[in-house]
C-alpha positions in Angstrom: 16.7 -6.9 2.1 16.7 -5.0 -1.2 19.9 -3.4 -2.5 17.9 -0.3 -3.6 14.9 0.1 -1.3 11.5 1.3 -2.4 7.9 0.8 -1.2 4.3 1.3 -2.3 1.7 2.6 0.1 -2.0 3.2 0.1 -3.6 5.5 2.7 -7.4 5.4 3.1 -9.3 8.4 4.6 -12.9 9.3 5.0 -12.2 12.8 3.7 -13.8 13.8 0.4 -11.6 14.4 -2.7 -11.9 18.2 -2.2 -11.0 18.1 1.5 -8.0 15.8 0.7 -6.8 18.2 -2.1 -7.1 21.2 0.2 -5.2 19.5 3.1 -2.5 18.3 0.8 -2.0 21.6 -1.0 -1.9 23.4 2.4 0.9 21.0 3.6 3.1 21.1 0.4 5.3 24.1 -0.4 7.3 24.6 -3.6 10.7 23.0 -3.4 13.5 25.5 -2.4 16.8 25.3 -4.2 18.9 27.0 -1.6 18.1 26.7 2.1 20.6 28.9 4.0 19.8 30.3 7.3 21.4 30.7 10.7 18.2 30.0 12.6 15.7 27.6 11.0 12.3 29.1 10.8 9.4 26.9 11.8 7.6 25.6 8.6 3.9 25.2 8.7 4.1 22.8 5.7 5.3 19.2 6.3 6.3 18.5 2.7 7.9 20.2 -0.3 7.4 19.5 -4.0 4.4 19.9 -6.3 0.8 19.0 -6.4 -1.2 19.3 -9.6 -4.4 17.6 -10.8 -4.5 15.0 -8.0 -0.9 14.0 -8.7 2.0 14.9 -6.5 5.8 14.5 -6.2 6.9 15.4 -2.7 9.4 14.8 0.1 9.4 15.6 3.8 10.9 18.9 4.9 13.8 18.2 7.2 16.6 20.3 8.7 20.0 19.4 7.3 20.7 16.9 4.5 19.6 13.3 4.1 20.3 11.6 0.8 18.1 8.7 1.6 14.9 10.8 2.2 12.1 9.1 0.2 10.7 10.8 -2.9 6.9 10.3 -2.7 5.3 10.1 -6.1 1.5 9.4 -6.1 -2.0 10.5 -6.6 -5.3 10.8 -4.8 -8.2 8.7 -6.0 -11.9 8.5 -5.1 -12.9 5.6 -2.9 -16.2 4.2 -1.8 -16.2 5.8 1.6 -13.9 8.8 0.9 -10.5 9.1 -0.7 -7.4 7.0 -1.0 -3.8 8.1 -1.6 -1.7 5.7 -3.6 2.1 6.4 -3.7 5.5 5.0 -4.5 8.4 5.8 -2.2 11.8 5.8 -3.8 15.2 7.1 -3.3 16.3 10.0 -5.5 17.7 8.8 -8.8 21.1 10.6 -8.4 21.6 8.7 -5.1 20.8 5.4 -6.8 23.3 6.1 -9.5 26.0 7.1 -6.9 25.3 4.0 -4.8 25.4 1.6 -7.8 28.7 3.2 -8.9 30.1 2.9 -5.4 29.0 -0.7 -4.9 30.3 -1.6 -8.4 33.7 0.0 -7.6 33.9 -1.9 -4.3 32.9 -5.2 -6.0 35.5 -4.6 -8.6 38.1 -4.0 -5.9 37.0 -7.3 -4.2 37.5 -9.2 -7.4 40.8 -7.5 -8.1 42.2 -8.2 -4.6 41.2 -11.8 -4.7 42.8 -12.3 -8.1 46.1 -10.5 -7.3 46.5 -12.1 -3.9 45.5 -15.5 -5.3 48.2 -15.2 -8.1 50.9 -13.9 -5.8 50.4 -16.1 -2.7 48.9 -19.2 -4.4 46.2 -18.8 -1.8 43.9 -16.2 -0.5 44.3 -14.7 3.0 40.7 -14.1 4.3 41.7 -10.9 6.1 42.2 -9.1 2.7 38.8 -10.3 1.5 36.9 -9.1 4.5 37.4 -5.3 3.9 35.6 -5.1 0.6 32.8 -7.4 1.9 32.4 -5.1 4.9 32.2 -2.1 2.7 29.6 -3.7 0.5 27.5 -4.7 3.5 27.9 -1.2 5.0 26.7 0.5 1.8 23.7 -1.7 1.5 22.9 -1.4 5.2 23.3 2.3 5.2 20.9 2.9 2.3 18.3 0.6 3.7 18.5 2.0 7.2 18.4 5.6 6.0 15.5 5.0 3.7 13.4 2.9 6.1 13.7 5.3 9.0 12.7 8.3 6.9 10.0 6.3 5.1 8.1 5.6 8.4 8.2 9.3 9.3 6.9 10.3 5.9 4.0 7.8 6.0 3.1 8.8 9.6 3.0 12.5 8.5 0.8 11.7 5.6 -1.6 9.6 7.7 -1.7 12.4 10.4 -2.6 15.2 8.0 -5.2 13.1 6.1 -6.6 11.5 9.3 -6.2 8.2 7.5 -4.7 4.7 7.9 -2.7 2.4 5.7 -4.6 -0.2 3.8 -3.6 -3.8 4.8 
């Protein structure tokens, strides 16, 4: 299990480059800064971001907030029997910075607690050590679970709109 998850994908489709461009551009809307509404309108696009000159930087459109939503950065390339989409899926850089800061702080607390308790008691009570370890495990598990669940939905949406499959 990675501390900061990421993935690379390749989707192969029989569509021509022009057809793939058209489908992608129809399913990507510009990113909205503020999304405030009492009733969520149905979006015809599945992704938001930008698509220029066969390169794109997108993310799935969801209701609510999810910090672990994958940022999909990739390009479409010609292939022998159609087109292939090659992309990297990563967590937003601000979330990575926050999670590294948080895990560093909890790790420092773990080291501090073990040092203070070790000096005072001449031994370490395992109950004091388990709380920071649980927090570190929870943080790593949360980021991996959140990313992987949204990653699968994003990949499936891309495969569906392009009528493609992932390359093995």
